N, C-alpha and C positions, 0 to 999 in steps of 0.2 A: 504493500500500500504506500510505501515511501515514494514509489514511482508516480502514483496518482497524485500525491500531495505536491510533488514537484511540478507536475503538469498544471494543477489548479493554481499554484502560486504564480506560474507564468501567465495563466489566463487572467487572474485578478490583478496582479501587481504590475506586470510588464505589458500586458495586452498584446503580446506577440502572436498568440494563437487564439482564434475565436472559439467561444464555447461550443459552437456547432461543429467544430472540427474534431471534438473528442467523441469517439465512437466505441460502441460495443459491437464486435463482429462475431458471428458464429464460426467456431473452429472445429466443432464436432457435434455429434448428436447421439444420444442413446435413444433408440426408437423402441417404443412400446405402446401400441395402440391397436385398434380393431383391424381385422383382416377382412376386407370386403371382396377381394379378388386375388386369384392365384392363377398363373398361366405358365407354360413352358415355351422353350424355343424350338420344340420338336425334337430335341436331342438330349443334351446333358445339363441344361440349366433350367431352373424354375425361378420365376419372378413373383414375389409374394408381397402383397400390401401389408405394411406394418405401421399403423398410425400415420405419421408424416413422412414415411420412407417406403421405398421398395427394396426389400432384401433379395439379394441374388444368391441362390443356393445351387451347389453342385448336386445333381441327382444321378451321378454315375452309379452310386450305390443307393438305390431308391429307398431302402430300409434305413438309411442313415444319412439324410441330407445334411450338407455342410455349408455354412455361411461363407461365401467367398467374395461378396461385394455388397455395397449398399448405395442406393441413390437417395440422397436427401432431397425430399420434395418440398420446394418453397410454396408457402401460402395455399395449402390444400391437402386434403386426405385423398389418396388414390381410391377411386371407386370402380375404375375399369382400366385394363391394360391391353396392349397389343404389341407384338414384336415382329420386326421384319428387317432382315439384312443388317444386323448390328445396331439397329435403332429401336429404342423402347418408346412407345407412345403411352403417356400417362394421362388419364382423364381425372382431374382433380375436382373434388366436391367444391362447388361455388367459384372455382377459378379456372376452369377450362382446361385446354390441352397443353401439355408439356412434352417437348420432344428432346430425348436424351440419347447421346451416343454412348453405348455401353460396350463398345469393342474392347476398351481397356477397363476391366472391372475395378481396378484400383483407383482409377481416376475418371469416373463417368463425367461426361461433359454435357451441360445443358446447351442445346443448340437454338431452340426457339420456343415461343409460346403463342397460343391463340385463345382468345376469350371474348365472348359477346355478352358476358353477364349471365345472370340466371343460374339455374341449378342443373348441371349436366348429368346424364344418366349412363349412357353407353357409347362405345365407339367401335368402329370396324375399319380396317384398312384394306384398300384394293388398289394396287398399282401406286400411282402418285397422289392418291386422294384418301383423305380420312373423312369418314361419315360420323357425325355426332348427333345424338338425340338429347333433347332438353325437355324439362317438365313444362316449359312454356309453349309446348305443342309445335315445336319446330325441328326440322331436320336440316342440319348445316353440312355443307360440303366444303372441305378445306384442301387447297392445293399444297402438298408438302414436297413437291419436286425439289425445292430448295429448303431443306430442313431449318436453316437459319432464318428463313423468311417465309413462314407459312402464311397463306392469305386466303381469305374467304372468296369462294367463287359462286356459291349458290345457297339459297335458303328456300325450303319448302314448308309451307304451313300444313300441319297435320290435324285431323279432326279430334285428336286426343293427345294427352301427354306422352311424349316419346319415351319408350323403354328399350328393351333389348332389340337388337337387330341382327339379321343374318344376310350376308351378301352372297349371291350366286349368279355368276355371269353378269347379265345386264339388269338384274332385279335386286332390289333391297326389300326385305321382308321386315316390317317394323311392328313390334308389339306396342300398342298404344293404350294400355291400361283400360279405361272405360270405353275406348273406341275400338277395341278388338285388334284384329290384324289388318295392317295397311300394306298394300303392295305398290311399290314405287319403281318406275322405269328410270334406271340410271345409265342407260346406254350413252347418253350425253351427260357426263357428270356436272357440267356447268348449267344444265337445264333439266333437273329431275322433274318428273311429273307423276302425280298420283293416278294409279290405274284403277284400283278397286279397294273397297273396305268391307270387311265382314265382322260382325259382332261375335263376341265369345261369351260363354256362360258366366265366367267370372272375370276379374280384372286381368288383362293380358300383360304379363311381366316379361316373358322371354319367348323366343321362337327358334326352332331348329327345322331345317328343310332337307328332305332326302327323297329322290325319285318322284318329284312332283307332288309330294305330300308335306304339308306344314304341320308341325307338332307344337302346340301352344301351351306354355306353362301359364295357367290362368287362375292362379291364387289357390283354388281348391281342387285342382286336378289337371289333366292333360286333355286338350281338345284336338281332334284330328281333322284337318281341313285339306280338301283336294284343291291344289293350286296348279294343276296341269294346264288349265286355261286361266291365266292370270287375270283376265278381265271378268271372270265369273267364278270366284272361289266358292267351294261348296263344303259345308260341314258334314263329316261322315260319322263321327262317334265322339263320345266323351267318357273319360275314365276319372272318377272321383278319387282323390287322394287326401291323406291327412297332413297337417303340419305347415300350412302356408307355403305353397309352392312358389319358388322364386326364379329358378333357372333350369335350363334343360340343355342336354347335349346328347349326340348319338355316336355310335361306334362305326357308322358307315355300313352297317350290315343289318342286324335284326334286334338291336338293343338300344333303348333310351335310358339315360340316367338323369334323374330329376332331383334337384336340391330343394328340400323343404325345411324351412327355418327350425321348426320344433321337432321334426320327425326324421332328420338326417337325409339319407339317400334312398330313393326308390328306383329299382331297376325294372324297366317295362319291356315286355316282349312285344315287339312290333312286327314280327314276321308276317302277320296279316294286318295291314293298316286299318282294316274295317273291324277288327276284333282284337285290339290291343288289350293286354291284361298285365297285372302286377305279377312279376316273377319272384322278387324277393326285395328285402329292405335291409338297410343298416341304420339303426335308429339310436346309436350311442353317441352321436355328435350333433351339433347344430350345423346347418348347411345353408349358407347365404348365396353361394355361387359354386359352380363346378366346372372343371376343365378335364378333358380326357387326353391322355397320351398312351397309345397302345392299350394295354389292359389296366392301366393305372388311372385312378381318379384323383385329382388335386382339388380338395374341398376347402373353400374359404369359410371359416367358422366364427367370424366376428371376433369376440374377445377370447375365444378358444384357440385362435391362431389358424394354422393350416394343417389338414390331415391328408395323408396319402392312403388310398384304399386300393386293394388288389381285387379285380373282378374275374380273374381267370379260373378260380376254383369253382367247381360245379356245385358244391354243397352250400357255400355261403360267401358273402363278401367279407374279405379279411382286412383288418387294419394293419398297415405296413409301418407307418411312421407318423410322428406328430412334430410340427415345428411351432413353437410357442411364440406368439407376438405379445399381446398384453391387453390390459383393460384400462390403460391410462395411468396417470401419476397424481396422487392426492397430496403427497408431501415428500420432502427430501431432506437428507442429512449427508454431510460429506466429510471425509478425512483426506489425508494426503494421497492415499492410494485408492480408496473405495468410495463409491456412491451408494447410498442406501435409499431405496425408493419404496414408499407406501403405495401399493398398487391396487387399492380397493379389494374386490373379491379375489384377485389373484395373489393377495398377500404381499410379502416382502421380497424385493429383489436386491441382491448384492451384486454390484457392477464394478468390474475392474477397470479403472480409468487409465491404467498403464497399458492395456491391451492395444494392439495396433492391427489394422489401421483405424479401428473404431472401438469404443468401449464394449466390453462383452459381459453378459450376465454369467456369473460364476457360482452364484448360490441363490437358494429360494427357501422361503418359509411360508407355509400356508396360513391363510387367515381363518379366524374363528367365525367371522361374519364378513366384514369388509375393513381392510386395514387403511386407516385414514391419517395417521400421524406417526412420526418416527423421530427418535433422537439417539445419538451415539456418543460415547466417550470411551476412547481406547477400545477395549474388547467387550465393553458392556453396551448393550443396545436395548432400548425399550420401544415398544410399538403399541399403538392403541387401536383396538378393533372398535368398529362403530357401535356395536351393541355388546356391552357387558364386560369386556376384558382388557386389562393392561398386561402385556406380555413382556417378560424379561428374558433376553437371549444372550448367550455367550457366542461372540463372533470371532473367537481366536482363529478358527478355521473358517474363512469366509465362504468356502464351498459347502459347509455344513453348519449353518446356524443352529444352535441347540438351545431349547427352552430350559431355563434353570429356575424360573419363578413366574408367578402370575398374581394379579390382583383382580378379584371378582367383585364388580360393583353391586351385583345382585339385581334381581327384579327387572332384568332386561333394560337396564339403564343405558342411555346413549352416552358415548364418550367421544371426545373431539380431539384434544390436543395434549401432547406429552412433552415435558421438559426435564432434563437431568440437571439437578443442582449439585451443590458441594456434598451434602449428606443425604439429600432426599430427592425423590422423583415426584414431579407435580403433574397432575392430570385433571382435566376439566370434564365435567359430566352434565353439562347443560343445566336444566332446572334442578338437578340433584346436587349441584354445587361443585366445589373444588376439593381435591384430595391431595394428600402427601403421603408417600409410602417410603419405607426404608430402602435406600439405594442399594445397600449391600446384603439385603436379605435373600433368602432362597426359598423355594417351595411356595406355599401359599403366603403371599405378602399381606401385611396388616397395615391399615391406615394409621398414621401417627398424628394426622391432622385432617379435619374436615370443616369446611365453611359453607353455609348455605343461607341465602336470603330470599329464596323464591324467585331469583333472576336467572337468566339463561347464560351461564358461564361457558363461553366458547373457546377462550384462549387465556393463558396467563403467562406472565414473565416475572420470574422470581430472581431477585438480586441478592447474592451473598447469603442465601437462606434466611434472610431477615425481612426484606420488603417484597411483598407480592402485589403485582398489578394485574387486575382481572378485567378482561373484556367481557362485558355482560349484556351484549345485545341491546335491547331497548332499555336496559337498566344502566347503560353508560359504562363508566370505569370506576372500579373500587380499588383503594389502596389499603393493604392489610399489613399489620406488624405480625410476622410469623417467627420471630426470634425464639419465643417460648412455645414449644410444641403443645404444652398443656392448655394454652389460652391464645387463640387467634383474636387479635384486636382490629376492628375496623377503624382505620385512621381517617378516611375521607371518602367522599363520593363525588364524582364529576359527571355532570350531565348538561345537555343543551336541548332546546326544542327539537323534536323529530330526530333524536339520536338513535343510532344503531351501530354498536361497536362489536367487531368480530376479530380484530387483529391488534396486537399491541407489542411494543418493543421499548426498551429503556437503555439509555447510555448517558453516562455522566449525570447531570442534573435534570435531564429531560426524558419525558415519555413521548413516544410517537404512536399515535392512536388513529385508527381509521374511523370515520363516520360515513359509512357507505363509500362514496366516491371522493371524499375529502380527507386530507391528512391534517390532523391537529398536532401541533408541537406544544407540549405542556410542561411548564416548569414545576418539578416536584422536589426542589431543594427543601421546601417545607412540605413534608408529605401530608400534613393535616390541612393544607390550603393549596391545592394544585391550581395553577394559573395558566391560561392559554396565552402563549407569546407569539405563535405563528400558525399560519394555516395555508394549505395549498389545495386547489381543486384539481384533481387528477383526471377528471373526465370519464372515468370508468371505475367500477367497483374495485376497491383495493382488497385483494385476497390474502396478501402477506406483506410484512414489513421487516426489513433487516437494515440496521445502521452500522456502518463501519467507517472510521476515520473521516468523519464529517460528511459522509455521503449516505443518503437514505435510498434504499432500493425498494421499489414498490412493484409488486406483482399485480398488475391492473387488469384483471379479468381478460376481456377480449382485445384490449389495447396493448397487451404485452408488458414489457418492463420499462418503467420510468425511473431514472436516477436523478435525485435532487441534491444540490449542494446545500447542506443545512449547517454550515459552519457559523452562519448568522441565523439563529433559530427564528428570529423575527422576520426574516426575508428569504425563505427557501426559494431556490432557483433551479430550473432544470438544466442539467449538463449533458445528458445522454438518454437515448431510448433505444429499445429493440422491439420492433413491431412486426417481425416476420412470423409471429406465432400462428398456429393453425386453428386452435380452439381456445378455450378458456385457460389462462395460466393460473396455477393454483398455489405455487410456492416458489421462494427464491432462497438460495444459499450462496455465501461468498467465501472463497478460499484462495488467499493470495491474490493474484492478478486475474483469477477466473471467477466467473459468475455462472451459477447453475440455475436454470429456470425450468420448472416443470409445467407441462401442458396436459390438460385433461385427456386429450386424444392422441397427442403426438409423442409423449415421452419426456425427455429432458434435453434442452438446448444447453450446450457448453459454449460460453461466450468469453472473449478476452477483450481487454481494453487496448485501444490503439488510437492513433490520430490519423487523419486523412492522409497526411504527408508520408506516413511510414507504414501504411497498411499493406500487408502482403496477402491478398485474398487467395482462397483456395481455387483450384481450377474451375469448380462449379460456379463460384462467385464471379470470376473473371468473365465467363462467357455469357452471363445472363443480363438481359435488358429488363429492368423491373421497376415498376412504379408501386410504391408502398402505400399502405393505408395512411391517411392523414391522422394527425394526433394533436389535440384531442378531437373526437368526433362523437356526438355533436359538439359545437364550439361557439364561443361568443367572446370577443369578436375575432380572435386570431387563432390560426391553426398552422401546424408545420407539415409540409409535404416533402418526403424524402424519396430518393430514387437512385438506382444503380445504373451505371453505364459500362458496357463491356469493353468499350474502346473510345478513344477521343473522337468527338463528333460535334456538329452543330446541334443544339438542343433548343426546343421551344416547350416551355411549361406554361399552360394557359388555363384559366378558369372560364367555364362556359355555363350558360343557363340550359334548361332542359330542352330548349329549341335548337341547341347547338350553336348559339350565337356567342362569340367571344366577348367577355366583359372585362377581362383583365389578363395581361401578359405578365407573368411573374419572372420568367427567364427567357431570354432570346440571345444566346451566346454560344461560342465554341467552348466546350468543357472537356477536361481530361477524363480518362477512365476512372471509375471509382464511385464512391457514394457521395451524393450531394443532397442538399435540402434547401427549401425556400419557405418563407412565411407569407401567408395571405392574411391581410388585416380586415377582410370583409368589405373592401372598397373596390370600385371599378377603376378603369384607366383614367377617369376624370377626377379621381379622388373622392368620389361621393359614396357614402355607405349604401350597400345593397340591402334589399329586404330579406327577411327570414325565409328560408326554404331550402330545397335540395339543389345543389349545384354539381356540375361535373368538373373534374380537373383532368387535363389531357397532356400526356408527355409524348413528344415527337422527336425522333432521332433518326435521320436518314429515312429508310423505308419502314421503320418500326414505330408503332403507335400503341399506347395503352391508355385506357380511360377508367377512372373510378368516380364514385359518388361521395359527396359529403353534405352534412346538414348544418346550416347556420341557424342557430336557435337563439333569438334575442329575448 
């Protein structure tokens, strides 16, 4: 942190480096999130969605897949994938198409992006064109002949929300949920046309076509449709199935394999398309998507990861292998070597940060219910399950965390947060109050302190085993004297109108407390009379607070990480932000020059401090043209817009109204490669304030353009 103090001294005292040049860049990522999709390259590689990443597995030994590469996906969860000639096409939830060169698995290169907004569902590749379906009832055709510059060539309005699609020769078969099956002529990709539509019994999620017959996954079964005459599709039969049918694939012969969310995999005999029937099922896993290579099925199972099944046996479908992804990250703790992640229903993850080329999970411990909080000191670790238990683990061997003690709150009491103190371990149990247990006990631990005032205690910060600060939801903040374990004394209570406190931290004479989306800095030098000395509106709900060396790190829900200079508590100022998060950020930890930020769906981002002038981006960062979400959003009256340039070029950053009319040019200049940002003050080019409402901001560089939305709310 001495390095950071030197930088800030230059910023404040000498004014040689602007504050907006101080950056946090992502240097690595531990991926742990839902698996929506898994595919193969048709040979020895599998590509598996894992939260905000695509993990590349060697499947030479299909019963023991090995992680050999990882694509860090910016700004989106992979919901569909396609592979062709060394290029991976990634469809991201809410952020469109990402094109990645994976010919070198150690250094995957982002080549290009395409996005029209909205919520994309599926993609398919044929030749130089990618076909995308969206829930806004559109089919988009994108020319990817130059992967670094994909561009839109056609858009076709569909009568229903676009779902799964199957391409065969000059036809696209599109599952359109409430609008059944849509047949589209794509003989001219730049001018697709709708040929016919046929309704299905249930919501049409996916489609597979073979020998002039379309097989529809329609939520509660499989519908068989004769499409030999594309202009007049005809329904032949329907087979009802259990478990929310979502995806379908065939073996090119006489079998269909159907993914059902709650019922696993159904194998269908389709040797006679007019009389298909259920042959057998494998119901031990969840199934959100399915891919077939030879006799093997690769099943995307959401928070269960990816399963590989063998269908060659005559008696039953056999489980071959399981590749675990995750269920997101609720909380984190870090040491010099290891990262400890509270992973909800997937329990505790122990992650080796020294592993190369990316952090590796080396140990696991199951949850009793859902693991929501973790703290570690040396080889002693405590974790909190959401309902009922505080667990004490020995992590001397990180590969085999061992339970050595537990504390049972009883009566199915909810628990939230855990902190290891000097002698005791402190845990919060909502309306059942706050507990302290002996740090060095074993077996069934006993409470040495308990405090309850009928308020919702969600987090605590205890200093020197003497002063406890409690975040009590609508009850505000309580300060307790806990020096005498036989008598907890309430020293003071802090509240303001409409308060809701869930996170708290203390350093020096100050407490740092969230009130929803605002940070309060409170002087607690007199613990009987806390006084607010500073406040900062973060623009989004603050889920976690850490303060180190005059910097406050705020995990701001969907807006990512915000870092404030709080050396002057009365005047907190932003110095850096990281807003490339995929979903809601849940916790932050600081260790040396690195910052760890957990994301509900993505895993953990590993960030490092740098300045624009000395940044050494990773290959993925260098190749990416990216316009980031503005911060804060909504805003009044100013907001910051950041963007990445893969190369030096002339740039225009402009603000537009919803009619596409330019109202303010923020940047029009030649700029070097790297990260840049600009501030909009809510005024037009004439200097006049604009009205409240939704505005667009557009970045242009050469042939590349990206546009996002922001909300000015006065």
